[in-house]
N, C-alpha and C positions, 0 to 999 in steps of 0.2 A: 640242736644243730641248727645253724643258720641256713635259710633258703631265701634266695631273691632272685628276681627276674632281671632278664638283660633286656634291653630295649634297642630297637635298631637306630643307626645313626642316619638321621636325616639329610639329603641333598647329595649322597654319594652313590654313584651307580654301582649295581650288584657286579661282582666278579664272576667269572665262570667256574674257577676253582681256588678261592681266596684262602690264603694261608699266611702264617708267619708275620704276624704284627710285631713291631721291632720299634722302641723308642729311642730315636737319635737325639739325645740331649743336648749334643753341641749345636744342633741347627734348629731344636725345638720342633722336631717334625716325628710323626708317625710315619714309618714305612711298613708296607706290606706287599705281597706278591699276588699274581694271579697266574697260577703254574701253568696252566693249559695255553693262556694268552702270551706267555712269555714275557710279563710286564711287571715293572716295579712301580708301584704307586706311592705317592707322598701327600700328606695333609698337615697342615698346621693345626694344633691343639690349643683351645684357649683354656683359662682357668675354669670357665664354667663347663668344661667338657664339650665344647662345640668343636667339631671337625670341619676344616674347609680343606678341600683337595686344592693342591698347588702344581702337582705335575704328574704326568705318566710317562715312563720310558720304556722302551723295548730293550730287553737284556738279552734275549736268545730266543731260541724254539720253545724251551721250557724254562722257568726260573723257579727253584726250589726254596731259596732263602736269599735275604739280603742282610748285610751288617754295614755300619759305617768304616770307613778307612782312615785311619789316621794321617795317612800321607794325601788325602783329598778324595772326595766321591765316596763310593760305596764298592764292595766286595760281594759278587754273587756266586752261589753255587748254582749253575745254570748249564743245561743240557748235560754233557758228560764231563764237566770239570770246573774250573774257577774262571770267572769273568771279572774284569774291571769295569765299573760304570762311572763316567766322569760326570761332573755337575753339568755339563751342556747336553747330557743324554748319550753321548758316544760310548758304545759297549765295545771291549776288546778282550777277545779270549786271551787268557794267561796260559793256561795249561789244559789240555785234554789228558784226562787219566786212561792209562792201558786198561783194556778190558771194559770201560764204560763208554758210554754214548750209543749211538745207533738210534733206531726209530721204533715206534711201536709194532711195526709191519715185521720188522726183522728180530723181534724178540729181544731188542736192546734194553739198556738201563738208563736212568736217567739221576741227576742229583736230586736230593730232597731236603728236608730240613737241615738247619745248622745254626751254630751260635759261637761265640768266642768266649774263652775264658778269661780270668781278670788280667793276665799276663798279655792277652793279645793274640792268642792262637785261635786259628779258625777251625772248628771242627764240624764237618759237614758229612751226611750220609747219603747212600744210594738205594734205589729199589729198580726192580724190573718193571717194565711198563705192563707185563702180564702179571706182576705181584708174585712171580713163582718162589717158593720157598728157597731160602738159602742164598739168593742171587744178589743180596745187598751186602754193603760195607759201610764202615765208618772211617773218614779219612781226617789227618790233622795237617793243616798247613801251618807250618812253623814260622817263628820269627826271622829265620835265615833264608826262607823262600821254599824249603824242601817239603814235600809232600809225602806222608807216610801212611800206610795202613795201620789203623789201630785194632779194628775188629772186622772179622769177614764172617761170612755164614748168617748173616741177618737177612731178614726178609724185607721189612719196609723201615729202615732206619728213619727215625722220626724224631720227636722234640728232644732236645739237650739241654741242660743247664746245670748250675752248681749251686752248692750250700752257700751260705753267706761266708764261711770260713774258708771255702775253697778246697775242703778236704773230702767232699763227697761229690760225684757227679752223677746225675740221673739221665738216663737214655731210654726212650720208649722204642720198641720194635712192635709196629702195629700188626705184623702178621700173626704171630702167635698171641698178641694182645696182653704184652707185659711192659711194665716199667722195672728197668734195672736200676740198682744203686752200686756204684763202684766206688772203692776207696781212691783217692786222687791225688796226685803229686804235682803241686802247682809249679815247684821249681823246675821240673822235668816234664810236665804235660802228659804224663804217663797214667794209665789205669792200673788199679791193683786189684785186690780182691772184691768180687761181685756177688750180689744175691737178687734174687727177684723180690721187690717191693711190694708191687701190685700186679694182680693177674685178673683179666677179664675174660668171661666165657662167651662174650659176643651179645648176651641178652640185653645188657645195657650199653652196648657199643664197646668200643676199644680205644686204648690211650692213642691220642695223636700228638699234636704239639703240646708243649708244657712250659712252664715258668715257676721261678722260685721266688717267694715274696722276702721282705727285708725280716720276717721273723722265722725264715727257713722252713716254711711250709711249702708244700708242692702243689701246684695247679694243674690238672690235667684237662684237656678238651677231649671229650668222648666222641669219637667219629660214630655215627649211627645212633648216638644216645641223645643228642640235643640237650647236653649239659657240659658245664665244667665244674670239676669237683676241686674242692681244697682238702688236702692231706697232711698230717702231722709227718716229721721225719720218720716215724715208726710205723706209718700207713694207717693211722687212724682217720676215718672220715670226718671233717670238720665241718664242711659247708658244701652248699650245692648252689650253681647259678643256672637257672633254667633258661634254655634258648629255644625259640619256636622254630628251629631248623634242625633236622636229624643230624646232618652232616657238619656238626661243629669241629672245625679243623684245628685251631691253636688259639693262644690267648698271651698277653702281656700287660704289664702296667705301663701307664703312660700318662702324659701331660705334665705341667710344671711341678705339682706337687708328688708324682707318681701314684697317685691314689685313684685313677680311672683304669678299671680292668677292661681291655679292649679285645673282644672275641671275633675271630674270623670264621666264616662258614663258606660251604662250597654247593655249588648245584651240580658237580661233575656226576654224570650217568644217571640223572634224575630223568625219568619218563615224564609225559605231559600231565599225567594225573598226579605225580607226586609234586611237580612244580605248581600245580593248581593248588594243591594243598598246603603249600610252603612257599607262598610268593615271595617271601623274603630271602631265599636261599641264595648265597653269594654276597650278601651284605655284612657289613661289619655292625656289632652289637657292643654295647658298653654298660657296665655296671659299677655301682660304688660299693665296694664289699667292707669297707671301714679299715683296710689295711693298706700298706704301700708295698711298692716293689722297685727295684734298681732300674735305671736305663741299660740298654745294651752296651756291652764292651766293645770298643772298636777294634778292628784288626790292625795290627802294629807292626806288620811285617812289610816286606817291600811288594811292589806291583810291577816289578820287572824280574826277567830271570828266574821264574819259578820252575822248579824240576821235581820229578817224581824219584824217590829214593828206592 
């Protein structure tokens, strides 16, 4: 089994709660978010793997995920719904989801991780600020601008991605520490029969963000485990990337060749002792695992007139 270290990216400031690295191939940029700061961050990636930050934008009170938008700019899962972020940094709320939003103080929920399928539909999930069981859901923003609830009763709806043939969708729920594999109908954007592919008891951390490489293998960031692990579609462990930060939050392939694994980390909730022991918490890390992954699919629906079904 392959084991390799991840190294911190020099020159980039740490995030408070870094998440969701996303490769925007059309612009040749890496996108990632600082959830707690409500920021979208952008960096150019050279062929040698050097990252140079180009801009930081405010997307809301919290920002859980960012994807490119085919109509221009980016689409965010932010606060309690979906927000458009223009190239000049202007953020515009498109829709607030009924039952979502609120604040940590009033026990509300917020948007968390998300990604687009190959057709350009945006799937994004939610979680309660207090992480109470069953308060999360997964939503689909369709190509006609309608928002539909796909799954409810989740706890921390997290990383989502698809197999290369588009027939399987993987979804992490970090509350119970599982990764589901569902049959997927790409033509309709619907989930079919599902099973638990991976299950974690917390000793090694729990599955957080994830990505699928060009060979169809699944990479999961382990929150609390300081690792990213590669799995076969059948759940066989194939590789481990060691990260010197316990709160490893997500991963994605980036760069012109799609061969640079970028790993986000978080300093959320860490006390002074933990921060002293893990000074790189919140930074991005990279590794070259010898495989490639695809860029992010852009959202191909409208950025006006969104409505909840």
